[in-house]
All heavy atoms as TSV, in Angstrom:
chain	resi	resn	atom	element	x	y	z
A	1	MET	N	N	22.083	-12.220	26.312
A	1	MET	CA	C	20.803	-11.778	25.812
A	1	MET	C	C	20.640	-10.302	26.133
A	1	MET	O	O	20.977	-9.853	27.212
A	1	MET	CB	C	19.676	-12.597	26.433
A	1	MET	CG	C	18.345	-12.055	26.006
A	1	MET	SD	S	16.950	-13.163	26.115
A	1	MET	CE	C	16.704	-13.440	27.805
A	2	ASN	N	N	20.112	-9.573	25.194
A	2	ASN	CA	C	19.888	-8.140	25.362
A	2	ASN	C	C	18.554	-7.931	26.074
A	2	ASN	O	O	17.511	-8.353	25.605
A	2	ASN	CB	C	19.881	-7.468	23.985
A	2	ASN	CG	C	19.899	-5.967	24.097
A	2	ASN	OD1	O	19.840	-5.429	25.197
A	2	ASN	ND2	N	20.000	-5.306	22.971
A	3	THR	N	N	18.595	-7.255	27.236
A	3	THR	CA	C	17.372	-7.080	28.019
A	3	THR	C	C	16.767	-5.693	27.858
A	3	THR	O	O	15.737	-5.408	28.441
A	3	THR	CB	C	17.646	-7.332	29.513
A	3	THR	OG1	O	18.671	-6.432	29.937
A	3	THR	CG2	C	18.062	-8.769	29.755
A	4	THR	N	N	17.400	-4.815	27.083
A	4	THR	CA	C	16.842	-3.484	26.890
A	4	THR	C	C	15.618	-3.563	25.991
A	4	THR	O	O	15.569	-4.346	25.045
A	4	THR	CB	C	17.878	-2.524	26.262
A	4	THR	OG1	O	18.276	-3.055	25.013
A	4	THR	CG2	C	19.071	-2.334	27.183
A	5	THR	N	N	14.635	-2.769	26.328
A	5	THR	CA	C	13.426	-2.734	25.501
A	5	THR	C	C	13.319	-1.381	24.833
A	5	THR	O	O	13.663	-0.358	25.415
A	5	THR	CB	C	12.165	-2.986	26.342
A	5	THR	OG1	O	12.110	-2.015	27.370
A	5	THR	CG2	C	12.177	-4.377	26.940
A	6	SER	N	N	12.842	-1.402	23.645
A	6	SER	CA	C	12.680	-0.177	22.878
A	6	SER	C	C	11.270	0.366	23.086
A	6	SER	O	O	10.308	-0.398	23.109
A	6	SER	CB	C	12.920	-0.454	21.393
A	6	SER	OG	O	12.659	0.695	20.642
A	7	THR	N	N	11.158	1.669	23.226
A	7	THR	CA	C	9.833	2.266	23.377
A	7	THR	C	C	9.197	2.517	22.021
A	7	THR	O	O	8.005	2.752	21.940
A	7	THR	CB	C	9.908	3.590	24.158
A	7	THR	OG1	O	10.814	4.462	23.482
A	7	THR	CG2	C	10.391	3.341	25.572
A	8	ARG	N	N	9.985	2.499	20.975
A	8	ARG	CA	C	9.464	2.690	19.611
A	8	ARG	C	C	9.420	1.371	18.872
A	8	ARG	O	O	10.368	0.604	18.924
A	8	ARG	CB	C	10.382	3.630	18.827
A	8	ARG	CG	C	10.100	5.086	19.049
A	8	ARG	CD	C	11.047	5.965	18.287
A	8	ARG	NE	N	11.048	5.661	16.860
A	8	ARG	CZ	C	11.937	6.122	16.015
A	8	ARG	NH1	N	12.897	6.902	16.426
A	8	ARG	NH2	N	11.870	5.823	14.743
A	9	PRO	N	N	8.325	1.117	18.180
A	9	PRO	CA	C	8.298	-0.109	17.367
A	9	PRO	C	C	9.246	0.024	16.182
A	9	PRO	O	O	9.568	1.136	15.746
A	9	PRO	CB	C	6.849	-0.186	16.893
A	9	PRO	CG	C	6.334	1.192	16.984
A	9	PRO	CD	C	7.098	1.875	18.082
A	10	ARG	N	N	9.678	-1.079	15.681
A	10	ARG	CA	C	10.578	-1.055	14.523
A	10	ARG	C	C	9.839	-0.578	13.287
A	10	ARG	O	O	8.761	-1.064	12.977
A	10	ARG	CB	C	11.116	-2.445	14.249
A	10	ARG	CG	C	12.236	-2.814	15.152
A	10	ARG	CD	C	12.946	-3.974	14.561
A	10	ARG	NE	N	14.341	-3.852	14.955
A	10	ARG	CZ	C	15.211	-4.801	14.835
A	10	ARG	NH1	N	14.866	-5.932	14.310
A	10	ARG	NH2	N	16.443	-4.621	15.222
A	11	THR	N	N	10.430	0.369	12.597
A	11	THR	CA	C	9.795	0.892	11.385
A	11	THR	C	C	10.741	0.806	10.197
A	11	THR	O	O	10.553	1.486	9.211
A	11	THR	CB	C	9.359	2.352	11.593
A	11	THR	OG1	O	10.501	3.128	11.969
A	11	THR	CG2	C	8.293	2.466	12.656
A	12	THR	N	N	11.758	-0.014	10.301
A	12	THR	CA	C	12.715	-0.151	9.216
A	12	THR	C	C	12.021	-0.648	7.960
A	12	THR	O	O	11.374	-1.681	7.978
A	12	THR	CB	C	13.826	-1.135	9.594
A	12	THR	OG1	O	14.370	-0.745	10.836
A	12	THR	CG2	C	14.902	-1.163	8.540
A	13	GLY	N	N	12.125	0.119	6.903
A	13	GLY	CA	C	11.572	-0.294	5.629
A	13	GLY	C	C	10.105	0.039	5.420
A	13	GLY	O	O	9.583	-0.170	4.331
A	14	VAL	N	N	9.425	0.547	6.449
A	14	VAL	CA	C	7.999	0.850	6.301
A	14	VAL	C	C	7.792	1.975	5.303
A	14	VAL	O	O	6.910	1.909	4.452
A	14	VAL	CB	C	7.358	1.188	7.668
A	14	VAL	CG1	C	5.954	1.723	7.490
A	14	VAL	CG2	C	7.359	-0.031	8.555
A	15	GLY	N	N	8.606	3.016	5.386
A	15	GLY	CA	C	8.493	4.129	4.441
A	15	GLY	C	C	8.674	3.668	3.015
A	15	GLY	O	O	7.933	4.076	2.114
A	16	ARG	N	N	9.641	2.795	2.805
A	16	ARG	CA	C	9.895	2.266	1.469
A	16	ARG	C	C	8.705	1.445	0.985
A	16	ARG	O	O	8.288	1.541	-0.167
A	16	ARG	CB	C	11.150	1.397	1.503
A	16	ARG	CG	C	11.604	0.956	0.144
A	16	ARG	CD	C	12.837	0.096	0.186
A	16	ARG	NE	N	13.643	0.316	1.373
A	16	ARG	CZ	C	14.450	-0.590	1.900
A	16	ARG	NH1	N	14.558	-1.775	1.354
A	16	ARG	NH2	N	15.152	-0.329	2.973
A	17	LEU	N	N	8.135	0.647	1.881
A	17	LEU	CA	C	6.975	-0.161	1.527
A	17	LEU	C	C	5.778	0.709	1.172
A	17	LEU	O	O	5.085	0.458	0.179
A	17	LEU	CB	C	6.621	-1.097	2.677
A	17	LEU	CG	C	5.406	-1.995	2.495
A	17	LEU	CD1	C	5.562	-2.891	1.279
A	17	LEU	CD2	C	5.182	-2.816	3.740
A	18	VAL	N	N	5.536	1.756	1.955
A	18	VAL	CA	C	4.414	2.647	1.682
A	18	VAL	C	C	4.605	3.352	0.343
A	18	VAL	O	O	3.665	3.483	-0.441
A	18	VAL	CB	C	4.231	3.663	2.835
A	18	VAL	CG1	C	3.244	4.752	2.462
A	18	VAL	CG2	C	3.766	2.953	4.093
A	19	ARG	N	N	5.825	3.792	0.052
A	19	ARG	CA	C	6.095	4.429	-1.250
A	19	ARG	C	C	5.864	3.450	-2.390
A	19	ARG	O	O	5.294	3.801	-3.426
A	19	ARG	CB	C	7.523	4.967	-1.291
A	19	ARG	CG	C	7.705	6.259	-0.554
A	19	ARG	CD	C	9.038	6.904	-0.855
A	19	ARG	NE	N	10.167	6.045	-0.545
A	19	ARG	CZ	C	10.761	5.959	0.655
A	19	ARG	NH1	N	10.315	6.695	1.654
A	19	ARG	NH2	N	11.777	5.166	0.853
A	20	ARG	N	N	6.266	2.197	-2.205
A	20	ARG	CA	C	6.076	1.191	-3.245
A	20	ARG	C	C	4.586	0.918	-3.477
A	20	ARG	O	O	4.141	0.773	-4.618
A	20	ARG	CB	C	6.797	-0.103	-2.843
A	20	ARG	CG	C	6.696	-1.194	-3.850
A	20	ARG	CD	C	7.451	-0.841	-5.097
A	20	ARG	NE	N	7.179	-1.813	-6.122
A	20	ARG	CZ	C	7.423	-1.651	-7.400
A	20	ARG	NH1	N	7.974	-0.541	-7.799
A	20	ARG	NH2	N	7.138	-2.556	-8.271
A	21	LEU	N	N	3.824	0.868	-2.384
A	21	LEU	CA	C	2.383	0.678	-2.519
A	21	LEU	C	C	1.742	1.843	-3.268
A	21	LEU	O	O	0.836	1.650	-4.066
A	21	LEU	CB	C	1.729	0.516	-1.146
A	21	LEU	CG	C	1.937	-0.826	-0.463
A	21	LEU	CD1	C	1.449	-0.760	0.971
A	21	LEU	CD2	C	1.227	-1.928	-1.212
A	22	GLU	N	N	2.225	3.057	-3.002
A	22	GLU	CA	C	1.694	4.235	-3.696
A	22	GLU	C	C	1.973	4.143	-5.201
A	22	GLU	O	O	1.095	4.428	-6.024
A	22	GLU	CB	C	2.323	5.503	-3.114
A	22	GLU	CG	C	1.861	6.779	-3.774
A	22	GLU	CD	C	0.388	7.085	-3.542
A	22	GLU	OE1	O	-0.208	6.543	-2.592
A	22	GLU	OE2	O	-0.172	7.845	-4.336
A	23	ILE	N	N	3.167	3.722	-5.561
A	23	ILE	CA	C	3.522	3.568	-6.975
A	23	ILE	C	C	2.617	2.520	-7.627
A	23	ILE	O	O	2.082	2.730	-8.721
A	23	ILE	CB	C	5.007	3.181	-7.120
A	23	ILE	CG1	C	5.889	4.367	-6.728
A	23	ILE	CG2	C	5.320	2.718	-8.541
A	23	ILE	CD1	C	7.351	4.012	-6.537
A	24	GLU	N	N	2.434	1.390	-6.940
A	24	GLU	CA	C	1.582	0.330	-7.489
A	24	GLU	C	C	0.135	0.800	-7.598
A	24	GLU	O	O	-0.546	0.496	-8.574
A	24	GLU	CB	C	1.662	-0.919	-6.614
A	24	GLU	CG	C	2.980	-1.636	-6.704
A	24	GLU	CD	C	3.263	-2.175	-8.090
A	24	GLU	OE1	O	2.334	-2.660	-8.766
A	24	GLU	OE2	O	4.426	-2.106	-8.525
A	25	ARG	N	N	-0.340	1.538	-6.595
A	25	ARG	CA	C	-1.722	2.024	-6.623
A	25	ARG	C	C	-1.937	2.950	-7.820
A	25	ARG	O	O	-2.940	2.854	-8.532
A	25	ARG	CB	C	-2.048	2.780	-5.331
A	25	ARG	CG	C	-3.506	3.196	-5.250
A	25	ARG	CD	C	-3.786	3.944	-3.970
A	25	ARG	NE	N	-3.085	5.209	-3.892
A	25	ARG	CZ	C	-3.481	6.326	-4.521
A	25	ARG	NH1	N	-4.555	6.325	-5.264
A	25	ARG	NH2	N	-2.790	7.435	-4.392
A	26	ARG	N	N	-0.987	3.837	-8.061
A	26	ARG	CA	C	-1.100	4.737	-9.217
A	26	ARG	C	C	-1.098	3.958	-10.525
A	26	ARG	O	O	-1.810	4.300	-11.462
A	26	ARG	CB	C	0.034	5.753	-9.203
A	26	ARG	CG	C	-0.148	6.798	-8.159
A	26	ARG	CD	C	0.971	7.791	-8.187
A	26	ARG	NE	N	0.823	8.752	-7.107
A	26	ARG	CZ	C	1.758	9.561	-6.712
A	26	ARG	NH1	N	2.944	9.550	-7.302
A	26	ARG	NH2	N	1.556	10.399	-5.723
A	27	ARG	N	N	-0.271	2.911	-10.586
A	27	ARG	CA	C	-0.207	2.098	-11.802
A	27	ARG	C	C	-1.529	1.393	-12.055
A	27	ARG	O	O	-2.015	1.329	-13.183
A	27	ARG	CB	C	0.927	1.074	-11.684
A	27	ARG	CG	C	1.302	0.490	-13.027
A	27	ARG	CD	C	2.449	-0.452	-12.909
A	27	ARG	NE	N	1.889	-1.764	-12.577
A	27	ARG	CZ	C	2.576	-2.775	-12.119
A	27	ARG	NH1	N	3.834	-2.651	-11.883
A	27	ARG	NH2	N	1.989	-3.921	-11.871
A	28	TRP	N	N	-2.152	0.868	-10.998
A	28	TRP	CA	C	-3.420	0.169	-11.156
A	28	TRP	C	C	-4.561	1.127	-11.439
A	28	TRP	O	O	-5.561	0.749	-12.030
A	28	TRP	CB	C	-3.734	-0.668	-9.911
A	28	TRP	CG	C	-2.979	-1.956	-9.895
A	28	TRP	CD1	C	-1.869	-2.232	-9.165
A	28	TRP	CD2	C	-3.255	-3.116	-10.650
A	28	TRP	NE1	N	-1.444	-3.505	-9.420
A	28	TRP	CE2	C	-2.285	-4.074	-10.336
A	28	TRP	CE3	C	-4.238	-3.442	-11.570
A	28	TRP	CZ2	C	-2.275	-5.344	-10.903
A	28	TRP	CZ3	C	-4.227	-4.698	-12.131
A	28	TRP	CH2	C	-3.247	-5.635	-11.796
A	29	SER	N	N	-4.440	2.380	-10.991
A	29	SER	CA	C	-5.514	3.360	-11.181
A	29	SER	C	C	-5.498	3.970	-12.578
A	29	SER	O	O	-6.503	4.515	-13.036
A	29	SER	CB	C	-5.384	4.492	-10.160
A	29	SER	OG	O	-5.516	3.981	-8.867
A	30	ARG	N	N	-4.364	3.891	-13.238
A	30	ARG	CA	C	-4.198	4.540	-14.534
A	30	ARG	C	C	-5.013	3.849	-15.621
A	30	ARG	O	O	-5.123	2.631	-15.654
A	30	ARG	CB	C	-2.713	4.496	-14.904
A	30	ARG	CG	C	-2.344	5.360	-16.057
A	30	ARG	CD	C	-0.859	5.390	-16.277
A	30	ARG	NE	N	-0.157	4.439	-15.422
A	30	ARG	CZ	C	1.087	4.070	-15.588
A	30	ARG	NH1	N	1.786	4.536	-16.567
A	30	ARG	NH2	N	1.648	3.211	-14.768
A	31	ASN	N	N	-5.582	4.635	-16.500
A	31	ASN	CA	C	-6.310	4.108	-17.654
A	31	ASN	C	C	-5.636	4.616	-18.925
A	31	ASN	O	O	-5.972	5.653	-19.451
A	31	ASN	CB	C	-7.775	4.561	-17.641
A	31	ASN	CG	C	-8.664	3.575	-16.930
A	31	ASN	OD1	O	-8.293	2.431	-16.734
A	31	ASN	ND2	N	-9.839	4.029	-16.557
A	32	ASP	N	N	-4.674	3.862	-19.420
A	32	ASP	CA	C	-3.955	4.256	-20.633
A	32	ASP	C	C	-4.707	3.848	-21.900
A	32	ASP	O	O	-4.486	4.399	-22.957
A	32	ASP	CB	C	-2.568	3.621	-20.669
A	32	ASP	CG	C	-1.661	4.200	-19.605
A	32	ASP	OD1	O	-1.971	5.286	-19.083
A	32	ASP	OD2	O	-0.642	3.561	-19.302
A	33	TYR	N	N	-5.582	2.894	-21.780
A	33	TYR	CA	C	-6.299	2.382	-22.939
A	33	TYR	C	C	-7.711	2.010	-22.506
A	33	TYR	O	O	-7.962	1.786	-21.330
A	33	TYR	CB	C	-5.576	1.165	-23.522
A	33	TYR	CG	C	-5.249	0.117	-22.498
A	33	TYR	CD1	C	-6.145	-0.904	-22.214
A	33	TYR	CD2	C	-4.049	0.145	-21.795
A	33	TYR	CE1	C	-5.870	-1.861	-21.269
A	33	TYR	CE2	C	-3.755	-0.814	-20.840
A	33	TYR	CZ	C	-4.666	-1.815	-20.582
A	33	TYR	OH	O	-4.388	-2.770	-19.637
A	34	PRO	N	N	-8.626	1.953	-23.426
A	34	PRO	CA	C	-10.010	1.599	-23.051
A	34	PRO	C	C	-10.079	0.171	-22.503
A	34	PRO	O	O	-9.499	-0.745	-23.083
A	34	PRO	CB	C	-10.784	1.708	-24.347
A	34	PRO	CG	C	-9.848	2.127	-25.389
A	34	PRO	CD	C	-8.468	2.228	-24.826
A	35	VAL	N	N	-10.762	0.032	-21.385
A	35	VAL	CA	C	-10.932	-1.292	-20.787
A	35	VAL	C	C	-12.421	-1.557	-20.582
A	35	VAL	O	O	-13.219	-0.629	-20.479
A	35	VAL	CB	C	-10.194	-1.412	-19.435
A	35	VAL	CG1	C	-8.696	-1.354	-19.622
A	35	VAL	CG2	C	-10.640	-0.336	-18.472
A	36	VAL	N	N	-12.760	-2.817	-20.525
A	36	VAL	CA	C	-14.157	-3.187	-20.292
A	36	VAL	C	C	-14.520	-2.817	-18.859
A	36	VAL	O	O	-13.661	-2.774	-17.987
A	36	VAL	CB	C	-14.395	-4.689	-20.553
A	36	VAL	CG1	C	-14.194	-5.035	-22.019
A	36	VAL	CG2	C	-13.507	-5.533	-19.680
A	37	PRO	N	N	-15.791	-2.509	-18.604
A	37	PRO	CA	C	-16.203	-2.085	-17.262
A	37	PRO	C	C	-15.821	-3.073	-16.155
A	37	PRO	O	O	-15.477	-2.663	-15.055
A	37	PRO	CB	C	-17.716	-1.950	-17.378
A	37	PRO	CG	C	-17.964	-1.654	-18.820
A	37	PRO	CD	C	-16.895	-2.420	-19.560
A	38	THR	N	N	-15.843	-4.361	-16.459
A	38	THR	CA	C	-15.479	-5.354	-15.447
A	38	THR	C	C	-14.026	-5.196	-15.025
A	38	THR	O	O	-13.702	-5.221	-13.839
A	38	THR	CB	C	-15.698	-6.783	-15.991
A	38	THR	OG1	O	-17.026	-6.893	-16.472
A	38	THR	CG2	C	-15.435	-7.821	-14.932
A	39	GLU	N	N	-13.146	-5.027	-16.003
A	39	GLU	CA	C	-11.730	-4.845	-15.682
A	39	GLU	C	C	-11.504	-3.516	-14.972
A	39	GLU	O	O	-10.692	-3.430	-14.054
A	39	GLU	CB	C	-10.870	-4.901	-16.944
A	39	GLU	CG	C	-9.385	-4.811	-16.612
A	39	GLU	CD	C	-8.480	-4.924	-17.827
A	39	GLU	OE1	O	-8.980	-5.239	-18.920
A	39	GLU	OE2	O	-7.284	-4.689	-17.657
A	40	GLN	N	N	-12.234	-2.488	-15.366
A	40	GLN	CA	C	-12.111	-1.186	-14.719
A	40	GLN	C	C	-12.502	-1.295	-13.239
A	40	GLN	O	O	-11.823	-0.752	-12.369
A	40	GLN	CB	C	-12.988	-0.166	-15.430
A	40	GLN	CG	C	-12.781	1.248	-14.952
A	40	GLN	CD	C	-13.587	2.238	-15.774
A	40	GLN	OE1	O	-14.429	1.859	-16.591
A	40	GLN	NE2	N	-13.348	3.500	-15.560
A	41	ALA	N	N	-13.579	-1.999	-12.957
A	41	ALA	CA	C	-14.018	-2.197	-11.571
A	41	ALA	C	C	-12.992	-3.016	-10.793
A	41	ALA	O	O	-12.690	-2.717	-9.636
A	41	ALA	CB	C	-15.371	-2.892	-11.547
A	42	TRP	N	N	-12.426	-4.039	-11.437
A	42	TRP	CA	C	-11.420	-4.868	-10.781
A	42	TRP	C	C	-10.184	-4.042	-10.443
A	42	TRP	O	O	-9.656	-4.120	-9.334
A	42	TRP	CB	C	-11.066	-6.040	-11.697
A	42	TRP	CG	C	-10.092	-6.991	-11.086
A	42	TRP	CD1	C	-10.357	-7.952	-10.166
A	42	TRP	CD2	C	-8.689	-7.061	-11.357
A	42	TRP	NE1	N	-9.206	-8.627	-9.847
A	42	TRP	CE2	C	-8.171	-8.104	-10.563
A	42	TRP	CE3	C	-7.834	-6.344	-12.192
A	42	TRP	CZ2	C	-6.820	-8.445	-10.582
A	42	TRP	CZ3	C	-6.496	-6.695	-12.205
A	42	TRP	CH2	C	-6.000	-7.732	-11.408
A	43	ARG	N	N	-9.747	-3.214	-11.394
A	43	ARG	CA	C	-8.584	-2.348	-11.162
A	43	ARG	C	C	-8.853	-1.362	-10.021
A	43	ARG	O	O	-7.979	-1.101	-9.207
A	43	ARG	CB	C	-8.224	-1.569	-12.426
A	43	ARG	CG	C	-7.546	-2.398	-13.477
A	43	ARG	CD	C	-7.372	-1.591	-14.768
A	43	ARG	NE	N	-6.544	-2.299	-15.689
A	43	ARG	CZ	C	-5.240	-2.061	-15.854
A	43	ARG	NH1	N	-4.657	-1.119	-15.171
A	43	ARG	NH2	N	-4.535	-2.763	-16.712
A	44	ALA	N	N	-10.064	-0.825	-9.986
A	44	ALA	CA	C	-10.413	0.103	-8.908
A	44	ALA	C	C	-10.372	-0.615	-7.561
A	44	ALA	O	O	-9.933	-0.048	-6.558
A	44	ALA	CB	C	-11.797	0.692	-9.152
A	45	GLY	N	N	-10.805	-1.863	-7.538
A	45	GLY	CA	C	-10.750	-2.648	-6.305
A	45	GLY	C	C	-9.327	-2.902	-5.859
A	45	GLY	O	O	-9.019	-2.823	-4.668
A	46	VAL	N	N	-8.449	-3.220	-6.799
A	46	VAL	CA	C	-7.039	-3.430	-6.472
A	46	VAL	C	C	-6.439	-2.144	-5.926
A	46	VAL	O	O	-5.746	-2.149	-4.906
A	46	VAL	CB	C	-6.249	-3.918	-7.710
A	46	VAL	CG1	C	-4.758	-3.913	-7.434
A	46	VAL	CG2	C	-6.707	-5.307	-8.121
A	47	ALA	N	N	-6.708	-1.021	-6.585
A	47	ALA	CA	C	-6.173	0.270	-6.144
A	47	ALA	C	C	-6.680	0.609	-4.740
A	47	ALA	O	O	-5.917	1.098	-3.901
A	47	ALA	CB	C	-6.559	1.371	-7.127
A	48	GLU	N	N	-7.940	0.330	-4.462
A	48	GLU	CA	C	-8.496	0.601	-3.134
A	48	GLU	C	C	-7.857	-0.303	-2.085
A	48	GLU	O	O	-7.554	0.135	-0.978
A	48	GLU	CB	C	-10.016	0.414	-3.148
A	48	GLU	CG	C	-10.686	0.678	-1.833
A	48	GLU	CD	C	-10.599	2.118	-1.356
A	48	GLU	OE1	O	-10.171	3.006	-2.128
A	48	GLU	OE2	O	-10.969	2.365	-0.199
A	49	GLY	N	N	-7.628	-1.551	-2.430
A	49	GLY	CA	C	-6.950	-2.463	-1.513
A	49	GLY	C	C	-5.549	-1.998	-1.175
A	49	GLY	O	O	-5.116	-2.063	-0.021
A	50	LEU	N	N	-4.831	-1.510	-2.172
A	50	LEU	CA	C	-3.488	-0.983	-1.932
A	50	LEU	C	C	-3.539	0.255	-1.046
A	50	LEU	O	O	-2.700	0.442	-0.166
A	50	LEU	CB	C	-2.796	-0.657	-3.259
A	50	LEU	CG	C	-2.431	-1.870	-4.116
A	50	LEU	CD1	C	-2.000	-1.408	-5.506
A	50	LEU	CD2	C	-1.329	-2.675	-3.455
A	51	ARG	N	N	-4.540	1.101	-1.248
A	51	ARG	CA	C	-4.689	2.303	-0.416
A	51	ARG	C	C	-4.967	1.920	1.037
A	51	ARG	O	O	-4.367	2.482	1.962
A	51	ARG	CB	C	-5.823	3.178	-0.953
A	51	ARG	CG	C	-5.934	4.531	-0.277
A	51	ARG	CD	C	-7.165	5.287	-0.750
A	51	ARG	NE	N	-8.394	4.695	-0.243
A	51	ARG	CZ	C	-8.854	4.868	1.008
A	51	ARG	NH1	N	-8.202	5.603	1.847
A	51	ARG	NH2	N	-9.981	4.297	1.384
A	52	LEU	N	N	-5.833	0.953	1.238
A	52	LEU	CA	C	-6.142	0.497	2.594
A	52	LEU	C	C	-4.935	-0.142	3.263
A	52	LEU	O	O	-4.718	0.021	4.471
A	52	LEU	CB	C	-7.317	-0.471	2.572
A	52	LEU	CG	C	-8.662	0.140	2.193
A	52	LEU	CD1	C	-9.715	-0.940	2.029
A	52	LEU	CD2	C	-9.100	1.169	3.213
A	53	ALA	N	N	-4.137	-0.863	2.483
A	53	ALA	CA	C	-2.916	-1.452	3.030
A	53	ALA	C	C	-1.957	-0.353	3.497
A	53	ALA	O	O	-1.336	-0.478	4.555
A	53	ALA	CB	C	-2.238	-2.343	1.975
A	54	GLN	N	N	-1.845	0.716	2.710
A	54	GLN	CA	C	-0.996	1.838	3.103
A	54	GLN	C	C	-1.457	2.415	4.441
A	54	GLN	O	O	-0.648	2.669	5.321
A	54	GLN	CB	C	-1.062	2.951	2.074
A	54	GLN	CG	C	-0.201	2.753	0.868
A	54	GLN	CD	C	-0.339	3.946	-0.040
A	54	GLN	OE1	O	-1.387	4.171	-0.625
A	54	GLN	NE2	N	0.723	4.697	-0.167
A	55	LEU	N	N	-2.757	2.647	4.571
A	55	LEU	CA	C	-3.292	3.209	5.813
A	55	LEU	C	C	-3.001	2.299	7.007
A	55	LEU	O	O	-2.603	2.769	8.078
A	55	LEU	CB	C	-4.801	3.436	5.685
A	55	LEU	CG	C	-5.239	4.591	4.814
A	55	LEU	CD1	C	-6.761	4.605	4.667
A	55	LEU	CD2	C	-4.770	5.908	5.399
A	56	ALA	N	N	-3.187	1.007	6.824
A	56	ALA	CA	C	-2.947	0.063	7.912
A	56	ALA	C	C	-1.475	0.070	8.328
A	56	ALA	O	O	-1.160	0.038	9.518
A	56	ALA	CB	C	-3.382	-1.337	7.494
A	57	ILE	N	N	-0.588	0.138	7.354
A	57	ILE	CA	C	0.841	0.154	7.658
A	57	ILE	C	C	1.217	1.426	8.396
A	57	ILE	O	O	1.952	1.400	9.374
A	57	ILE	CB	C	1.666	-0.003	6.364
A	57	ILE	CG1	C	1.496	-1.418	5.820
A	57	ILE	CG2	C	3.133	0.310	6.613
A	57	ILE	CD1	C	2.006	-1.602	4.418
A	58	ARG	N	N	0.689	2.555	7.930
A	58	ARG	CA	C	0.989	3.827	8.583
A	58	ARG	C	C	0.495	3.853	10.030
A	58	ARG	O	O	1.148	4.404	10.902
A	58	ARG	CB	C	0.383	4.984	7.810
A	58	ARG	CG	C	1.135	5.287	6.549
A	58	ARG	CD	C	0.582	6.512	5.867
A	58	ARG	NE	N	1.330	6.804	4.659
A	58	ARG	CZ	C	0.795	7.215	3.540
A	58	ARG	NH1	N	-0.503	7.385	3.449
A	58	ARG	NH2	N	1.550	7.449	2.486
A	59	LYS	N	N	-0.676	3.255	10.268
A	59	LYS	CA	C	-1.240	3.216	11.620
A	59	LYS	C	C	-0.548	2.182	12.490
A	59	LYS	O	O	-0.652	2.209	13.710
A	59	LYS	CB	C	-2.738	2.911	11.576
A	59	LYS	CG	C	-3.575	4.060	11.089
A	59	LYS	CD	C	-5.037	3.673	11.139
A	59	LYS	CE	C	-5.926	4.815	10.737
A	59	LYS	NZ	N	-7.352	4.433	10.774
A	60	GLY	N	N	0.122	1.237	11.868
A	60	GLY	CA	C	0.795	0.191	12.621
A	60	GLY	C	C	-0.115	-0.943	13.023
A	60	GLY	O	O	0.099	-1.611	14.016
A	61	VAL	N	N	-1.161	-1.144	12.254
A	61	VAL	CA	C	-2.117	-2.218	12.567
A	61	VAL	C	C	-1.536	-3.553	12.176
A	61	VAL	O	O	-0.889	-3.707	11.213
A	61	VAL	CB	C	-3.457	-1.965	11.820
A	61	VAL	CG1	C	-4.392	-3.141	12.000
A	61	VAL	CG2	C	-4.080	-0.703	12.321
């Protein structure tokens, strides 16, 4: 058994995940065609959720 402890938390793949969330957030924020206000609000909510997820990942929460 390995008894060494790391002082840094594992961050493998976090950068890739944050970049992917950014791409998805931009896709959800885009308005290529007219949408009904309900769908526009829903898309804005999805984009905000993705932004908050990015912040949480960056902070390590």
